[in-house]
N, C-alpha and C positions, 0 to 999 in steps of 0.2 A: 349138327345145328344151322339152321339156315341163318345163312350170312350174306342174304339181301338185308338192304335195308329197308325200312319201314318209313315213309316221310314223304309229304305234302311235294311234288317234285316241282323244280323249278319250271317245268311246263307249263304246271299246272299255274304257279303264280304267273305265271307271264300271259296263259289263256285270261285270267283272274282282273290279272292289273293292267297289264300292257294292251291285250287284244279288246280289252271293256271300252279302255279310252278310247281305242282307234273308232272303236264302232260309233260311239258315242258323238266324238268327232263327226265319221265322217255324216250321222243320222240330224245333227242338228246343221252340216252342210250342206245336206241333201234337200230340209226344210228350207234354207233360206234360198238354196238355189229357185226350189218351185215356188215359192212365196215372189222371190223375182221374177220368173219368168212370166206368171199370172199376171202381175202388174203390168210388167215391158209388153206383151201382149195385147193387155187391156187397155193400158197407155194408146198404144198403136191404132185400134181400133176407133178410140174416142177421138183421137187428132185424126184421124181420117175422116170418120160421120162430120168433126164438126166442117172439114174442107171441104166435104161435098155440099152438106148442107148451106154452108156460106151461098155457092153458085145459088139459089131460089130465096134466103134470108135477102141480100143485101138487095136484089131490085124491087121486093116488095116492101121494104121501109119508106119508098118515096110513095106509094100507094095511098087511099083513101079510103072509106070506109065503104064508099058506093063501090069503087072499083076494083076491090082486093081482091072478091072470088075471082074475077074474071082470068086477073091480073096471075093468080095463082096457077089457074087451070092450066094456063098455059105456061105456065113452067115446070108443071107436074107431070103437064104429060110428055112434055123434051125432058126429065129428066134420066139423065145417061145410066143413070146406077141401083134401079128400081130391083136390080138383083143383089146388092148387097144391103140395103136399108130403107126405110119407107119414111115418107116425109111428109106429114098433116098439116094444113092449116087452118087456124080455128079463130071463130070471132072473136069478140071480146069479150061474150058469153061462155066461151068455152067450149060451144058447140061445133065440129070438125066441120067445113067448108067444103074441105078436097083432100084425096088423098093422093100420092102416087101410085099407087097400087090400083084405083079406080071404085074402091069403096068409101062412100063418103058414113063411115058409124065414129061413134063417138065412145071412147073408150069409158068402160063402170071406176076403172081408178085410174088417175095421174099424177102420183104423187111429184114429180115433176111439175105440174104444171102449175101445182097448189102451193107448191113452194116458192114459185117467181112471180105467182099473183099474190105472195102474203107480204113480198117486199124482200125474200129471201136473195142475195146478187147468185145465188148459184142454184140454177134448174137441174141442176145434175140428176138425175138415178139409177140405181141399177137392184133389179130383183128379179121377179116372176113375173109373167105378166096375168091374165083372167083366165089363160087357156094353159098356163102352168110353165109354160117355157121361159126360160135365164133372158132378160133382153138389158139392153141398156139404154137407155131417153136422158133426152134432154131439150128441154123448152128456152124460144127465147123469144120473149116481147118485142111487138114491135108497136114502136111509138113514134107520135109524130114531134115535129120540134117542138109545139105548145105543151108536152107531154102527156097529149090523147092519146091512150092506148084503142090504135084499130084492131088488133087481132093479135096473135102467136104462131110462132112455127114450131113444129116438137117433131125430131126426128125420133128413131127407133131402130135399132139394130140387135137381131138376135147372136147374143153369146153362144149356142150349141156348136159350132163348128170352132169357134175360139177356144173354148175349153177340151172338146176334145183334141184338138191340137196341142194345146197343154198336158192334155192328160199325156198322149204317146210322148211328147218331148218328158216329161215327170216319170214317165214308166222308163224311157232309155234313161234317162239321169239315174232312175232307183239301179238299174238292171247295172250299169257301168260303178256303180257302189259299192251294189253285191261284190260285183269281179274283182273290184280293186281289194274287197275284203276279202277277199277267197286267195287273192294271189298274196298278199301279206299274210293271211293264216296260213297258208302250205309253206310259202317260203320262210314265216318264222320258225313254225315249229318243224322242220327241215335242221335249221339255225340250231335252237333249242337242243332238239334230240342230240345232234351231232356231238354237241357241247354233255348234258346228261349223260350221255349214255357209256361215252370214256371214264366220266366222274364217277360213275357208279362203279366200272370194272374196278376204279381208283380204288374206292372204297370199299369192296368187297376181298381185292388184294391187301390191301392194309390191314385190315382184320386179322388175315390169315397169318400176316407176315406178326401182328401182335400177338398170337394165339402160337408160335413159334416154327410155322411152316415159311422158311427161309430160301424154300427151292421156289416156289411160287413164281409169276412173271407176269407182267402187262406187254400183250400182244401190239404194238407201235403199231398203228395204223396212219396218224395222222402226222404232216409237217409242218409244226405249227407249235403253237404255244401247249396244247394237249398234250401235245408229244415230247415236247420236252418235261414233260410232269410226269409221263410216265417213264420217261428214259429214268428222269431221275428216282424215281421211285423203284424201278428196278436194281437202279447204281445202289440204293440205300441197300433193298434185300440182298446183293451182295457182297460188298461190305458186313452188314449185321453177318449173314452168312460167317463172315470170313474170322469176324470178332467171336463167333459161336464157337468157331470152331477152335481158335485158339484158347477161348475158355476152358474148353474143357480137355484142350492140350494141358495148360496151365494143371487146369484140377489135379492131371493124372502125372503130369512131372512134380507137382508137389505133395502129394498123396507118397509119389516111390521116393521122394528126398523127406519127407516124414518118417518112410518105413523103415529108410534104411539103417538109420543111426538107432529109431529104437528096436531094431533086430540086434543090435551090433551090444548097445546097452542091455538089453534081456537076456542074451546068451554070456556074455561075458558075465552078468552078474550071477547066472546059476552059478557060471562055472566058476568065479571067485567065491562063489559061496560053497561049494562041493570042497574049493581048496585050504576050505582056513584050518587050519591048524596041520594041515598037509605039505602041502607046498605053497610057502611064502610066496614065490618068486611068479606065481601063476596069479595068484592074489592080488600082489602090484599091479601085477599087467593089468589086470581084467581092471582091477580100479581107472587104471591111465587111460585103458580104453573110456570106461565111461564116461569120464570128464571130461576127454577128448571129445564124442560124439556126444554130450550132453552141452558144450558149448558149440560144438557145429547146430546141434537144433536149435539154442537159445538162439543163435546169431539167425537160422532160416526164421522164428515163428520173429522175432523183432523185423526183418524182413516186413511178414506179413505186414503187422502192424503197421508200419512209417506208409506200407504201400495202401493200406484202410483208412491212413491219417491222410495223405496224399490226396486221395476221391474225394472225401468229402471236407477238402480244404483245409485240413487242422494239423499238416506236420508244423512239430514242433521248430522253431528255428530259434538259439541268442546271441544277440550278436556283442561280439568284444574282439578285441583288435588279439591276434594270433599270429606266431611265427608257420607263415603256412610250409617254408622249405624243410622245419624240425617236424609237420605233420607226415611232410610225406616220406623224409626219413624213418620216420616209426612203420610207416605201411610197406615199403619196402624193408623193412627190415623182417616184420615178420613173414616175409616170401622167401626170403633168401633158402633156409634150409629146404622148403619143399621144392624150390627148383632144383636142388643139387639131385636132390634125389629124382624127379624126373631127368636129371642130366639138362637142362637148361641152364642156359647160361645170363642172372641178373647181370643188369650194368647200371651202374647210379652211381654219376660219380659229383654229389650235393656241391653247389659253389658256398663260399667262405663265408658270404652275410647274410642275414637273417632279412627275409621278404616279409613284412609285414601287412593283414588283412584284416579289413574286417567282417564276420561273419560268428559262424558256430563251427569252433574247429572240430567237435566230433561226428558232424555230420559233412564236414571235408573229407576227414580223415574214410569217413566211410565209404565216399565215391570213390576215391583211390587203392581203395582198399578192393572195392567193388572192379574197379577196370582191370586192375594189377592180378584179381584171381580171375579174371575173365584170359587175359593174356593168356595165362598157363593153361587155361582147362582147354584153350583152344589150339593150344602150342605143341609139339611134336620132342620127344628125343632128339638135341643134338640141336636145337632149335635158341632164340636169343630173344630175351626182351630188355629193348633200351629203355631208360626213364630220362627223360630230357629236358630243361627248361630253361628259358629264355625271357628276357622283360622287357616289351616292345611297347610303345603308346600308353603308358602309366597301366599297363597289365604283365599279368606273366600269365606265360602259356609252359602247358604239363604238358609232354607228350608223352604217353605209352604205346609205345612203335612191340607188334611182334612178328615171329616168322613160323606163323600157323596155319593154319586152311584158309585162312581170310573167309569173306562175305560176298555173294552176289552178287553182281551189279542191281539185281531186281532186287535186292533181298532187303539193298543199305540202306533205301529212305525207312522204314519200316523198323530198324533193331531199336529203336527209343521208342515202340509204342510198349504200350500195355501187352502183356500175356504174350508175347511174339518170341520166336524162338528160331532161329536162321539154320541151326545142327541141332537136332532132336537128337541126336543121338550122344549129346556132352548131356551131362550132370547140369540143373540148373532150374527156376521159377521160371524165367521169362519175365519177370519184373524188376531186377538189378539194377534195367541201366535205364528203367524208367524213371525208379524210384531215384537217380543219382541227378538224372537230367534236371528232373524239378529240384532238387536242392540246390543244384547250380546255379538256373533261372531264379530263385530265390536270392540268390548271392548277387543277380544282375550281370552276370556272366553267362560263356556260353561252354556246350560241351560238343565237339565235332568228330566225327565217326568218317577216316578216310580209310578203303582197303581194296584189295585187288585178291579176285579167289584166285588160290594156289599160292600167295607170293604172303601176304599177312595185312595185318591191319593196326593203323595207329589212331588212336584214342586220345584229344589232345583236349585240357580242362583251362579254358579263357578264364582268370578271376583279374580284377579289378583291386591296383595296391593303395595302401596309403600317401599320402602327399610326403611322409619323413620320408622313404626312401630315392626321393629326388636327386637326394645329394648322391647317392648310393653310385646311381648306375653307371658314371661312367669306369667305376670301379667292377662289376658285375660283368 
């Protein structure tokens, strides 16, 4: 099965969305910059041209139509900026009298002159000359004080060099923009890839884990949030592997627990059947075994049903007042004979007063049975089980202590987990204590386990008592 995920990657979405936006922004900035540069240089050229032209325009304003040509010739011949611009002096009919270039020709088209002579305030114009060259021109009318027009001064500047310079500046700006875009793209792709690659690894490993391969792990290469995610996935896989192992052990234990009484029932049933009419004592013994093992089998099935109800959140609890010590005494009495047979001393000295609690008496009795049964299972010949009661802070504490094998410190925090068995050599399904803990929680109580390996275990059940018991506390 191909575990590679097929989708439009984050990198592709980043290119389409973020990188496209960056490209549009840079492109817009390039256009704005180039427009600004062109406007700036054109304005600078226009300003300088006007400044230079004023050295000719100002003295010519004082001329008369008769001396205009002679005066203009002197200023045009001495003009210092002939290499940068051309100045033409025109008569009142629009014919060129003199030019700084020395050529007295009249251009075929002078839009700037036409504008200003038609009364428009601005005689400025840019466009192509008759030779096809890009130029900038402006005409200033020369008038006397009485308003008589004696002529005009027209200057023109070639924009070829300016446009060439603007082009180079814009090309440099475009190169810088492309370089910025390339840097952003490279760094962004590296960053996005550094996120996408481990996420793909996590996705593939998660799929393998979902298929039951709990041994797979992610190689942690990053010391950041991605690395923490990978570490969490690896931890989850380890926990799932442990749960899977416990589940398999549980199935094995339950199978064994079910097979043992079924084998005894079948064997003794066959024996009793063959002994009918011949050996009534064997028949009676066989029936006793069948009844005992059937009861044991029923208890196991009921425990499994309780566990199933607990998992689904539907463990039935009926709340009513009950005497907890009476329930505890019944649970202890059930195991007295069994304790004697195993040469284990069961010590239980009940107090002389009732301790009333609110809850399900049968469920609480089930908890005590489970705890005392565990104390017997994990104890040894010559050992002791001590059941004590103490009332403190409106709660009753019932502790069941044994001198058995104890629980290792590494296993102590897990003994109340489902399927968990610290000692796999002892019979049991591994869910009894988990069900007991859930029952006590639903009674607003606590189930505490304290143990030392090789010395013994103490299980303490803490439950709230009813208010009517407060008056009896001093006697208890």
